[in-house]
N, C-alpha and C positions, 0 to 999 in steps of 0.2 A: 505493499498499499503505500501512496505518497509519493508517485514517480508516474504521474497519470499519463506523460508524456512519452513513457515507452513503451506504452500500451500500442500495440498494433489498431485496435478499435477506436481508438481517439486519434490516431495520426489518420486512420481513415475518414471516419464521419467526420474531422475538420477538414479535409480537403474536399469533398463534398459539400459542404456547407459555403466553402469558397465556389466552388463551380456553380453551385445553387444562386449564389448572388450575382453572378457574372450571367446566368442562364436568365434571371429576371432582371436584367437591365434591358433588355428590348422594347422597342415601342409599343408592345400588347399591353405589358406588365407595368408601364409608365403610365399609360392611362387606368388599368384596373389595379391600383395599388393595393386595394384591400386583399385581394386572392395573394399579389406579391407580399404583402407582408405578413399571410401567413403562411406560405411557405417558408420564408426566410426563419421566421420563427421558428419553426419547427425543425429547420435542419439546424440552424443553432443551438435550439435543446438539447443535441444528442448530445455534440461533444463535450457542452458545459457542465448536463447532468455525469456522464462517464468521469470529467473530471472530477468533480466534487464529492461523487461516489467515493471515488479512489483515495480522496484525501482524509475522508473519518476515519473514527476509531474502531466500528466494530462493523462487522459485517451484514448485522443487520440492518442498519444505519446505510450503508453501502448498497447492498441488493434495491434498497428501494431506491433509489437513485439509477440505478443502472436498470430496472424497470421502465421507469419513469422516459429514460431514454428508448428502451425498446416501444414504450408506446409511440414516442415520438416520432421512430422509425415508420411504423405503419399509420400515421399522421403522414409524415412526408410524402408518401406510396400513394394514398388516396389525393392527396394535392396534387402530384403529379398527375395522376390519372386525369381530374378534371381540367386542369391545365390540356391536357391533348385533346381531351375531350372536345371543349371549345377554342380548338383551333391554335391555341397559343406556343405549342411545342411539337417537334414533329415525332412521329415516330420510333426515329432512331434515338433522337434525344432522350423519348420517355422509356425506351427499352434499358439503354445505357443506364439510365440512373436508377431503374429499378431494380436492373442486376447487381448494381453497387450497393444499394440498399438492402436486399435481402442477403447481401455477404457480409454488411455490418450486423443484419440482425443475428444471424449464424454467429458470427463471431459476440454480441451479447447474452446470446444464449449459453454458451460456452463460458464465458467470462461468471456469468450468474452462476451457473453450476460449480465453477470451480470456489465461488464464494459462499457456498450453500453448504451449511451445515447438516447432518441428516437429523431431520425433527417428525415427532409422531404424529404433527398434523396433517402430515402426507397419505394419514392412513385411514383420514376420513373419506367415505363411503357416500356421497349423495344419494338421494331419492332419485334414482335415473327417470321413475316413469311420472315426475314432476320438474324436469330437467326445463329452464329456460333458456335457450341457448341464444345468446347475443351473435349478431347475424351482418357481417357485412356485404352480403351480397346485396341487401337492399339500402343501403346507407347511400343517399343521394344529397350533394349537400351542392345545391345548382348556383347557390348566387352569392357564396362568402365574399365574394369582390363588390356587392351590393348591398352592404348591410352597415354603414355607419349612418349615425344619428349625428348631424351637429352638436355641437355642445358637450358631443363624450370626450374629448379631449381636455373639457376643462374638470373633469369627473375625476373626484380623489378617486385612484384603483386601489380596490381591496386585492387580496391574493386572488391568482388568477382564476381559482375556480369562482369568482365572484365576477369575472370577465362577460362581458354583454356579449351573446350571440344567437341574435334572430331565428328564430325556427319559422317553419311554412304551415304546418299545421295545424289544428287545435282537435284531433278527434275526437269525440267522447265516446268511449266503448263501454258501455253495460258489461257489466261481472258476475257471471253464473257460477257460483264456486261449486255447482255439481254437476258441471257437463265438462272437468277438466280432464282432456285427453291430452295423451302425447302426441300434437300436432302442431304443425305451423300457425295454427292461430293463436299459441300461448307462447309464440317467441315474441323476447323482448328486443327489437332493433336499436341500437344505441345508432343515432341519427340525428338531425335537424330536427326531426318532428318533436314535438309537445304534446306527448298524447295521456290524455287522462284519464285514468284508469277507476272508476267507481268501484268502494269494495260494498259489500252489502251484510250488513253486522248481523241478520238474522239468520244466513245461509250456512257459517262458519262458525263454528264454537270450537275454542281449544278445547284439547283434552279437558284441562281442569284449568282453576283460573290463575295458574301459576306459569303455562306456557301457551304462546300463540304463534301462529303458521308466521312464516315471514321468507323472502328472497333474499339469498343471501351469498355474496363469492367467498371464497377461502383464499383464492389467487387472483392475480390480477389478469387480466384477459382472460379468464377463463367461465366457462357457463356459470350461471347462477342456479340455484336448485330451492328448489320450496322445503322446507325443514321447521319442525317445533322446536323453537326457543324460548326460551324464559323470558316474562312479560317483563319489563323495566321497572322498575319503583321510582315512586315520586319523591325526591330527594328535597331537602330543603330549599325553598323558594322555586321549587318545579312542581310539573303536571304532569300526569299519563293522559294520552290523548287515544281515543280510539279513533282509527282511520276511517274515513267516511268515502275520499278520496284523493288519488294521490295521481301527479303528473310525471312525466318522462321526459325531464329535461338532458341538453345536451352538455350541461356541469356533469351529470350522473354518466355519461360517460366516459368524458374526460376522469372522472375518478377511479372508474372501472377500469381504464386504461393503467392507472399507475401515473397519474399526472400531476398528481396532487399529493405535496409531501405530508399532509393532515391526517391521512388516512391508514389507521392500522389495521390489519388484516385478523379476522374474517371482519368485513364490514355489510351493512344492509344500507344499501341505497334508496336516494329518496329525502327531498328536500320542498317542493310545494304540495303543499297538503291542505285539505281542512276535515273536520270530526268533532267529536265531541268528548266534552272534559269527563273522563274515568275516574282518575283520582287524586288529589289534591294533596303536596306536601306542605310541610312544616312553615310557616310564615307566607302562606299567599294569601294576600286579604279580599283580592277583589274576583275569586273565580272558585266556582262550586262545580261537583257533578253533574253532566246534563247541559251544560252550558256550551253553547255551539260556537265552533271557533277556527281560525285560520292562524295563520303565524306567518312574519315576513321569512325570507328565505336565511338572511344574515342574524342571529340573535344576539343583539346586544346586551350588556349586563345594566346599562342606564346608568352607571355612576362615575367611571371614567373618564377623562378630559376627553376623548373623542367622542362617545355618547352624550357628555352634556353639549358637545359644538353641534350635535346635530348631525353626527359620522359616525351612527352605529354599525356603520359596513363595516368599518376598520377597529372596531373596538378593541381594546387591549386584552380582553377576557372572552372575545367572540367565543359562540356554539351556531355549529351548522349542523343539523341533522344530516344523515347521510354521508358528513365528512368525519367531523371530528368526535361524532358518535352515530349509533345505528340511527337510520332513517324510516322511512312514510312506506317503506314496500313491507309495510307487514301490518297486525294487524292492531296493535298499541305503538305509541313511539313517544319517548319521554323528550319534555322541552323544559330547561332552564331559562331564569328570569321573567318568570312566566307573568307576574303582575306590569315588567316593561314591554311585553311582547304579544300576548295573547289578543287578537284583534274579534270582537263579538258579533256574530253573523244573524243579520232578521233570518224570522222564520221564515220570508219568502224567498231566501236566495238556498238555491240549489247546490248541494256540495261540491260538484263537478264543477259549478261556476265559482264559488268560491275559491277551489284549489288554485287557478291562475292566478290570482288575485298577488299573493306573498313572493311571487319570483319576476314573471315579465311584466307586469301591471306596476309594480314599486318599484322596478327599476326603470320603466318609460317615465314613470312618476317624477323621477328625480332628476334624470334629464333634461324633461321637458318644463318643468313649472319648477322645479329648483335651481338648476344648474343653467338652464336655456333662459327662464324668467319669463316666458310665453305669457303674451296678454291680449285681448281681445283687439283684433285687427291685424294683429302681426300674420307674414307670410312664414310656415316653416316647412322645409324640405325633409321628407321622411325618406332615406333609402335604403329600401329591401321592406318588404311586407311579408315578414313573418311575425313570430308571434309577439317581440320586443317592437318590433315596428307598426304592425297592426295597433297594439298598444298606446304607443304615441300617436297614433292618428287619434285614436275617440279621445284620448286625454286633451290634444293641441285643441279638437274640434271643439271641447267641454268648456276650455276655454276661450271659445269665440274665435280662435285665430285660422288663417286658411291652409291649409296644408295641399302640397305637393308630394305626391306619392310616386316612388319610382321603384321600380321591377321590373325582371325579365320574362315575366309569365303574364300570360292575357287575364287567367281566370284571379288570381293573386289582387290583381291593379283591379279587377271589377269588385273583388269584395270590398278591397281599401274604397272602390267608388261609394260603393251601399252603405259605409259605417261613416262616412262624411267628408272623405277627400275631397277637395275642390278640383285637381287636376292631376291625372295619371299620366305619367312618361313612361314609357317602354325603353329601357334604356340599351337594347340590343339596336335600337334604329336611330340612335344619337350618337354623335362624333364628339361633342364636346356639352357634357351634363354643366358643367356652371354657366354655359352660355347661354342652355336650353330654359333654364331657370331662371335667370336672369329676365 
């Protein structure tokens, strides 16, 4: 350890990062800076995490960073395929990079294997008949390059799992826990989709009050399994919530890939949800069992200088289900700092609606209302009509602003128009977006 420059995998990934910077300096990428920056960040993340991991004192800490590098390798491959499919790079360029990154991935697996000590947790056998298989085959990221909302660059950015990545679909999938079969209908697809999956509190009962059903992964980038796990306890200042609906966010995919150093395995993902308070811990004053609630995706303590200044997303003691603790892909989830964070839901609001508020909506609200200071009569351009983008359109419209929506999908633009956008522009047909907006 401690001599990362001597590692062949570091040397190779560093060389690839340099080549990626050269590749993305062409005219196409200069126009499409969103995709360019995504590709560059992923490429640089590989040698950076190898170097950081090799400098750490313990194998466990090192291996976590090597897994992050491995995840960034997969992300680089995906982004290069996207660049090829939209004719930004040639077939030959893509093949050369894919071959090189596959070689890096193999070297990383060998490095991880060499640093891994035998552990009993590898003997865990999940219940295969309930396995939820993350699928790359259906991952479609059609418009990373059009997902920038003006004023994000003014936003204080928390750790990367708080990064705003608009998604495109808000599919509501009712859940029937009596009909679970080993089929693709129950596949969790880590992608740009934000799928809201309601649960039915009356159809699945834990075998006893001490266990619950949850989706869990024991290794990064490995299939999730449905297992019986202990029901969390409501500690001081915390509550336990019965999950009624939960969403699948791009950040969940990043966590599963190993991109987030806050995650300790095994992990139950999920951070955007709504439900009913099941149990209340000591010191909680404003909530009781039976209250219908949702929470922001980044839970602040409410007392540190960051929280007191209105920047709870970078709280000195922040808590985030699905990252710093087990999340909402379960029947029950524990939430700290309840009095500072829980949001009461009206009886008229469905849980599937409420589940979207704590992530994409609160992200958009900060961008539009707090950082952007949008007011009636302003013109606001929203780049990308995905989960965050559509939320921003609704929020800006509610403030009385006139919204210009940009995307590369006719259906998304039509939907943006239906929820309040004044002007819709197809970015595929525009040479200069700033001039078109002006």
